C-alpha positions, 0 to 999 in steps of 0.5 A, spaced: 347 160 688 350 166 691 347 169 697 346 176 698 348 180 703 344 184 708 346 191 707 344 193 714 346 187 718 353 184 717 355 177 720 359 178 726 366 176 725 370 171 729 373 173 735 369 180 735 366 182 741 359 183 742 360 190 744 364 192 738 359 188 734 354 192 737 358 199 736 359 197 729 352 196 727 350 203 731 355 206 727 353 204 721 345 205 722 346 212 725 351 214 719 346 212 714 340 216 718 344 222 719 349 223 713 346 228 709 344 233 715 351 232 718 354 234 712 350 240 711 351 242 718 359 241 718 360 244 711 356 250 713 359 251 720 366 251 716 364 257 712 361 260 718 367 259 722 371 265 718 365 270 718 368 275 722 375 275 717 371 274 711 366 280 713 373 284 715 376 283 708 370 285 704 369 291 708 377 292 709 377 299 706 373 302 711 376 298 717 382 303 718 384 310 718 390 313 715 393 317 720 390 316 728 391 322 732 390 319 739 390 326 742 384 329 739 379 323 739 372 325 737 367 324 743 362 318 742 356 322 743 358 326 736 359 320 732 352 317 735 349 324 733 352 324 726 350 317 725 343 318 727 342 324 722 344 320 716 341 313 718 336 313 724 337 311 731 343 307 733 342 301 737 349 298 738 357 301 737 363 297 737 370 300 739 376 296 737 382 296 742 387 298 736 388 305 735 388 305 727 381 302 727 374 305 725 368 305 730 362 301 728 355 304 729 349 300 727 342 301 727 340 293 726 334 291 729 332 284 732 330 282 725 336 284 722 334 290 718 338 296 719 345 299 717 352 299 720 357 304 718 364 306 720 366 312 723 373 315 723 374 316 731 379 322 730 375 326 725 368 324 726 367 323 718 363 317 715 368 312 712 364 307 709 357 303 710 358 295 712 356 291 706 349 288 707 350 282 702 355 279 706 351 280 712 345 277 709 349 271 706 352 269 713 345 270 716 343 265 711 349 260 712 347 261 720 340 259 718 342 253 714 347 251 720 341 251 725 335 250 722 336 247 715 332 253 713 326 250 715 324 253 722 323 249 728 322 243 724 329 244 721 332 245 728 329 239 731 331 235 725 338 238 726 339 237 733 337 229 732 342 228 727 347 232 731 345 227 737 346 221 732 353 224 731 355 224 738 353 217 738 357 216 732 363 219 734 363 215 741 362 208 737 367 210 732 372 211 737 371 204 740 371 201 733 378 205 732 381 202 738 387 197 735 388 190 738 395 191 740 401 196 739 403 193 732 396 195 729 397 202 733 401 205 728 397 203 722 391 206 726 395 213 726 397 213 719 394 214 712 397 209 706 397 214 701 400 209 696 395 204 697 389 203 692 384 208 692 379 204 696 384 203 702 386 210 702 378 212 703 378 207 708 384 210 712 381 217 711 375 215 714 378 212 720 385 216 721 382 223 720 376 221 724 380 219 730 384 226 730 378 230 729 373 226 734 374 230 740 374 236 737 368 234 733 365 231 739 366 238 743 363 242 737 357 237 737 355 237 745 356 245 745 351 245 739 346 240 742 346 245 748 343 250 744 338 246 740 335 242 746 333 244 753 334 238 756 342 238 754 343 245 756 340 243 763 344 237 764 350 241 762 349 247 767 347 242 773 353 238 771 357 244 772 354 246 779 348 250 777 341 249 778 336 246 774 333 251 768 327 246 767 321 250 769 314 249 768 309 252 763 305 255 768 311 259 771 314 261 764 307 264 763 307 268 770 314 270 769 313 273 762 307 277 764 311 280 770 316 282 765 311 285 760 308 289 766 315 291 769 317 293 762 311 297 761 312 300 768 319 302 767 317 305 760 312 310 763 317 312 769 323 313 764 318 318 760 316 321 766 323 322 768 325 325 761 318 330 761 320 332 768 327 334 765 331 329 769 338 329 766 340 323 761 347 321 762 351 322 755 355 316 752 362 319 754 360 320 761 358 312 761 365 310 758 369 315 763 365 311 769 366 304 766 374 305 764 376 304 771 373 297 771 377 294 765 383 291 767 386 290 759 384 293 752 379 289 748 373 290 744 368 294 747 360 293 745 355 298 747 348 296 747 345 303 747 338 305 750 332 305 746 324 305 747 325 298 750 331 298 753 332 303 759 340 302 760 347 302 757 350 295 757 357 295 756 361 288 754 368 288 754 372 282 751 378 281 755 383 277 752 388 276 758 384 270 761 386 263 762 389 259 756 388 266 752 380 265 752 376 271 750 372 272 756 366 278 757 366 282 763 359 286 763 357 293 766 350 296 766 349 303 767 342 307 768 340 312 764 343 317 769 349 314 768 349 310 775 352 303 775 347 298 776 351 291 775 358 289 774 359 282 772 367 280 771 367 273 768 373 271 773 368 272 779 362 268 776 361 260 778 363 255 773 356 254 770 355 261 769 362 262 765 360 256 761 353 260 759 357 266 758 362 263 753 358 257 750 357 261 743 364 262 742 366 255 744 362 252 739 364 257 733 371 257 735 372 264 736 374 263 744 381 264 742 381 268 736 384 266 729 388 260 731 382 256 734 378 258 728 383 255 724 383 248 728 375 248 728 375 250 720 379 243 719 375 239 724 369 241 720 372 240 714 374 233 716 366 232 719 364 234 712 368 228 709 366 223 714 359 221 711 362 221 704 368 216 706 363 212 710 358 211 705 363 209 700 366 204 705 359 201 706 357 201 699 363 198 697 362 192 702 355 192 700 
């Protein structure tokens, strides 16, 4: 009589250590539990990695001007007025370092409603309106990637699966370690001429090894966004103070913030009614120019009914390792500098907080790092598939 194998609990092999046997079972169980979510997260992440490039391609006819005339640039305030006449009050402006690039102005709200338009910085003419279908598609991809289209429940399931993925990657690296140097070469190469099942096994083992560290980094930075305890552990580990605050303190802070906003709003209204001057954006940009050490993308968050200041984020591409790092300037409505934050002057934990998102998405070094992240994400998609085939075949 043939005895059926237990699909979830194989026998321990001869000369197999208890530790490696335990890692193998952990790798299997976590893989079966999280495979579908890991596949979705990696696939959506690989698509979202090229968000900026795809949107630029779709809007390519509006990105550049035919004849840049740097000696007669239209003032930023004129561009804002022309946008406001056609689309409503602007909220954000993007000024690119390239002389032949258009200026992008947006009226998007926190909910994503609104419009974005491209203007010629030399003539002030409207060049085109940003394709909202592409933006809506990537918003959907991001919702799938972060929340599985299921809100807070999806965020918890997603975070739990990614946590399992971290343990799978660690256990997978343990299982990959060859017994001796002779087997090392076999562990680094795929035998393409072997049978299909052997090729599938090599794809899982070899590609998993090459992508493991980058996938592990992406997973940890993803957990940083999903779980407060992970964020706290990272920040404390980098020398910062604990961010875990009791609910009562949070409530008190929220009430104080609300009171502060209402007071500031009334003060601004009084100042404007009394005829106090409000600085133009052109004046603010002139004041800010001396604080920029290099050319880079400039994002300007404009004042509105809830925000009583200009916030300028300058992306510096001359940082360590070629990282794109942000310098932030904040100006009051009358044009006085309120805050100046150079990335290089921040402590390590604050630097990590400032670049956590581009570190996770791969935008931190521009297109080269995005391509690496894309390849790693595709490998991450393949691992649940090849791993399931290995398990199913053995069963």
